[in-house]
C-alpha positions, 0 to 999 in steps of 0.5 A: 493500483499496480501492487509491486513487491521489494525484496533483497537480490537473488542468483536467479534474478540475473536473467531478469534484471539483464532484460530489465537494463537493456530494455531501459538502457537508454532512458537510465543514460539519459540521467546517469553515467552509463554501464560499460557494454560488458555490463549487458551480457549474461556474462557480465549480468551474473558477474554484477549479481555475485559482486552485488550478492558478495558485498551484501554477505559482507555487510557492505551493500544491501540490494534490493529488485523491484518486481511487480504482481506478475513477477516482472522486475519493473525496478532496483534499490541499492543501499551502498557502502554500508558503513556500520561503524560510522552508522552510514549508507548511500541510496540508490534506485532505478526505475523503468521508464514504463513505471517512472511517475507512479510512485515507485521511486518514492516506495523504493526509498522509503523501503531503504530508508526502513531497512537502513534503520530496522535491519542496519540501525544506521544513522544517516544515508546520502544520496546524489543527484545530478542537477536538473533531474527534477524526478529524482529530487522531487522524490529525495525532498518528499522522503526527508533527504535535504540538499547539501553540497554541489557535487560538480562534475557528477556524471556523465550524462549523454556525452556531457559533464554535469554537476549535481548535489549530494542530499542527506536524511538523519535517521535518527530525526523525528517524523521519518517515515519507515513502513519496511 
């Protein structure tokens, strides 16, 4: 079985992150909004990492990367829009195409749940998934998220406007599995 590590994003992750995003660009764009072309450059990725680390320092974001046993970046996971007063945040994750279906998204989401509880003391999490992204929906539901309101026009995927749903997890509920 492959082993992996989930850790907080660091400045020296820029080059591996760019390689990861470039290698998986078409895969990601089949499931979520495309990123701007200028993101896919060394300057673009450095600006992205700097912005994420700045937001982390401000307590508004907790950006993570997933690396395999060889140190290769194979995924990302983030707590976004952290609001400590409200006790809420949004979760998001991106797993590389070659790693899809191996349980990494579930592991990443469980990591984020534990991070939200233990480090950020949050009370609830939300996520968004496009209708038809069965794998992502299954991961959310496996980790205890409940489907909520419909979200029309949630994303543009392969040039088509698609609908989705919001998902929510009450971290105060009993039985939330969190192994950080």
